[in-house]
N, C-alpha and C positions, 0 to 999 in steps of 0.2 A: 511745677519741673524747673529745676533750674537751669539756669545757659549753659552750664559744662556740659550736660546731658545732651544738649540740642546737637554735640560733635558726633552722635551715635547715627544722625540722620544721614550724613553723606555716606556712612557705611551700608546702611539700610538701603541707600539708592544703588549703589555698586553692587549689591546682592542680588536686587530685580534686575537690575540691568544686565548682571553675567546669566542668571537663568534664562532673560529673554533672548538671549544670543546665542546660548547653548540649545533651545529650543528652535530658535530662527535656521540656525546652521546644521539642523539635525546632528549636534553633537552632547545629545543629552546625556550621553554614558558617562560625559565628565562631571555630573552632577552626584554620582554614587561617591566620587573621590573626595569631592567638594564637603560632602555630607559627612563623612569620615573624619575627614580634616577639622571641619567643627566640631565634632564630639571631642578629639585629641586636644582640641586647643582649649576645649573648656577646661580639662586639667592642668593645663600649662598657664593659663591665667590665673589660675589657684595658685599654683606652684610659685608665680611669677611674686604675687603678693606676701607670700610665707620667707623666698628667698630676697628680693628685692626690697621690703619694704621692713618685714620682722627679722632680717638678716640670719635666718635659720635655714642651713642646707639641710634637703632631705635627699638622699638616693634610694628611697625606698617607695617612692610614689605609684610605681606600677604595683606594688602589694595592694594599695587602697582601691585602684582601677579594678584589679582582680577580685579582691572582697566583693565588690558591685557586681559585675559583670558575673562571677561565678556562682554568687550567693542566689542570684534574682534568677540565672538559669536552672540552678539545680532546684529550686522553690516551683518555679513553672514546668518543671518536666519530670522531676521524680516522685511518684505517687507516694502518698501518705495513708495509704489502705490500710497497711499496718500497724499504723501507729494512729489510727480513727479514734480509740478510746483515751488517748492520752489527753490531758487536761488543756494543753495549749492546741491540740489541733481541733478540739471542740469549741474551743475560744474563737478562733479563727473561723469556724464553720458557723458559730451562732452571728458572728457581725457579717457574714456573708464575703467571706474573704477566700472561700475554695469554692472550686468549679470539678465537678463530677462528670463521671463519662466513662468511657472505654478506650482501651489503646489499641492498636493496631492489630493485637491478638484475640482481642475479645475481652480483654481482664477488665475488672473495674480498676478504674482511674480516679484517684483524689488529687488535685495539684493547687498550689497558691494561683489565684490570680495576679496577672501583671502585676497591677496597682499595688498591690499589698506588698509583694516581693519587693517592687521596688522600695517601698518604704522599709520595710524590713533591713533590704542590703545596705541602704545609705546608712540607717539609723546604728546598724552594726559596724560599719567603716568608721562613723562619729565616735561609737564606744572606745573601739579597737584604739583611735585615734588619743581620745583623751586619756585611756589606761597606759598607753605608749608615752604620750607626751608628757605627762606629770615626772616619771624620772628622766626619761632622754632628752627633756630641753633644758635641765640643768647642765648638760653638757656644751661645750663650743668648738667651733671650727672644727677639725679631721676627726676630733672625737664623736661629734654630733652625726658628721657623714658616714662613719663607719658602724654606729650605732643604728641608724636607719637602714643602711645597706645590710646589716643582719635581719631587719627585720623584712625586708625584701626577699632575701634567701629563702627565710622560714616559710611565708607565703609561695613562693616558688615551689619548694619541697611539697608543700602540703597538697596542692591540687595536682602536681605530677605524680605524688605516689597514691594519692587516694581515689578508690574506684567508684567512690560517691561522686566525685569530681570528675569522671571519665578518663582518670590519669593521663597518659600521652595524646589521647585523642580528643580530649576536652570534652564540652557537651554540646551537641547539635539538637536540630530541630525544636528551637526554642521560639515560641511562639510570638507573635506580634505583640506590641504593648498599645493598646487602646487609649488613647486620650480625651478623644471626645466621640461620639456617634457619626462615624464616616472618616475620622481621622485617627490613624494610629501609625505608629512605630514599626516597619517591615519594611523587607528587601525586595517588596515587589516590584516589577517593572511600570506597572501601572501606576504606581506609587511614589515615582522618583522623585518629581518637584512638590509633591507634598512632603517627603520626608526631608527634601533640602531646605524647605522653608520653617519645620521643624526644629531640626538641628542648628540653623543659624538665629533661629528665633530664640531658644535655651540660651546658646552663645550671647547673643545682644543680651539678655536678660541678666546672665551672669557678669559681663562687662557695665552693665549698669550698676548693680550690686556693688561691685568691688570699686568701681571708681566714686560712687557716694561714700563707701568705707573709706578709702585713702584719703578723701577730703573732710572727713568728719575728725570729732576731736580724737576719735580710735586711731584713726589714721595719722594723725599727728604723733599719737604717743607709739606708734610703730615705728615711726621715723626717729624718735628721740631713743628708741631701742637701738636700733639699727645702729645710730652713730654712736653710741656710748651707754652700754647697761648703765654702768656705775651712775653716770650723769643722770638719767632717767631716772634711777631709784632716787637720787637726790633731790628730784623735784617732785617726788611724791607719785610717780606711774608706778603700778602694780606689775612689773615686768613680768614675772612668770605666768600670772593670771593672761596678759595679752598674748603671751608667746603660745602659750596653750590654747586659747580660742583660736589663734591664726592658724596653727597647725591642724587644730580639729576642721575649719571652715575650709582649708585647702583640701583635706580627705575627703571633706562631704562632696565638692567639686570635680575629684577624681573617681570616687565611687560611681556620682551621677552619670558621670561621663561613661564608666563601664558598664553601667544598667542600660543605658539607650543606645550605645554602639552595639551591644551582645543580643538586644533583640530587634536592632534593625540589621546586625549579617545572619540573624538566625542560629548563633552558635559564638563559643569562645573557648580557645585553646593556650596551653601552657604559656606560649611565647607572651603572651598578653602580661604576664607575671614576669618574665624574664628580667635579669639584671640589666640588660643592653637598653631595654624600654625606659628604665628609671635613668639611665645615662643620657639617652636621647631627651628626655625631656627636661634634664638639667642642661642639656647643649643649646638645647632651643632658647630656653631662657634666658641664658648666657649671649646668645646671639642677638634677641631681641633689644636685650638691656635689662641689666637686676632688677632695675626699679623703674621698667618702663611698658605700661600694659600694653599700649599698642603696640609696642615694637614684639611682646611676646605673642601677641594674638596676631599681629600679621607673619612674623616668622614660622610660628605654629603651622598658619594655615598653607602658606608658601612651601615649607620644608616636609610638611608629611604630605603635602597633594604630589609634590615630585618623589616621593618615598614610593607611596601608594602605585604612582605611574609605573614604577620599577625603573627609573632614571638612573638608580645608583647600582642597579643590578644584584649580584651576590656579596656586593661589597657594602651594602645598604648601611651595617652598624659601624664598618671601620670609616666611612665616613663621616659620621656623625662624630666618631672620637676624633677623626681628624678636624673637623668644625671645632670642637671644643678646644682643642691645642692651640689653634690658631688664632682664637678669638681671645683665649686667655694672654696671648704673647702680644698681640697687634690692636685688639681692640676690647681691653676688659670693662669698656661701659657698653658694649653691644655695637653692631655693624650699623645701626642707623644713628647713633652718637658720633660716630668716626669722624674725625675731619683728614684730609688728605695730608696736611702739612705734618701733624704730628706722626701719620702712619711713613712721612718719609723720613722724619728724625728717628724713626726707630729702624729703618730698613737701610739708609745710606752708611757706607763704611767710613768709620772713623779712623783715619791713619796718625801718624805721630805727628805730621807737619801741622795737620787740623788743630791737636791737640795744644803744640806748643805756641800756635796763633792766637787760640782761645786764650792762654794764659798770658 
């Protein structure tokens, strides 16, 4: 283990301390929101690498979250009995990836196991990101933002209009995701502590992976691309390949977050694929600092926790929109990098006398 990875140990200590305090003060219900915040933050740190290190803005990452969540939910709840003679269904059954049983009406039920559904959902998101990224990442700036926004709109309309995905009602009764015997991702009250540690364990592993990535040769190439694509090309960096690979990696993080949160909540609705969700994720990355993984993680957990606690009420989306505006105006480097002196320089009035004195 490299020394830089030891920085995660204090975070682990905080995670344990929070759980102990919640249990000791009979406030264990806070763990539910903290668990959900951890899953959302998994998407956010992946988006942070894409935006802050590769310099590519995406306004459609809620779409990848929805692909993961909806596809895993559908595969584990929608019966495949009518398609049991299809070659793909027979293949899944041959490798033990299907569960047979009966539904609540006594009808035969044949669904994909949660593990297989997770793998299929994440791989599907990766494939979609690859197919989308190859042409779209040739664009820059607001053109790229608009293209990824269009992708997000497409996914939102698909899940909202498709009966297979439950239309406006979404998909419910999604089964738990068994990781190990006796350890599963679910929303049961008796499993709150277990699920808290599962969520934060996955988030810590994600941080470990991304921290090693950005400090590797690939990370240096990404920073070169962010600084200047032309200069990176000049020194031999395959800019197109690195941008696409980073886009796919961030989509995998988003899809995995969608899968795990869907199985934890026992369902998913079309709001998870909404445009404002993508705006929220971009805003949180901006608040934490575009190239600051720690900032993205901290702000992701804090802001999502406050939102889940209902602090912003019905003005939830408006608050995140306002946060994005204020950050762009006064702290484009992120709130954790904000210097009070620089903020005062932006806020203080500049009269004519001051301008004359300066001249």
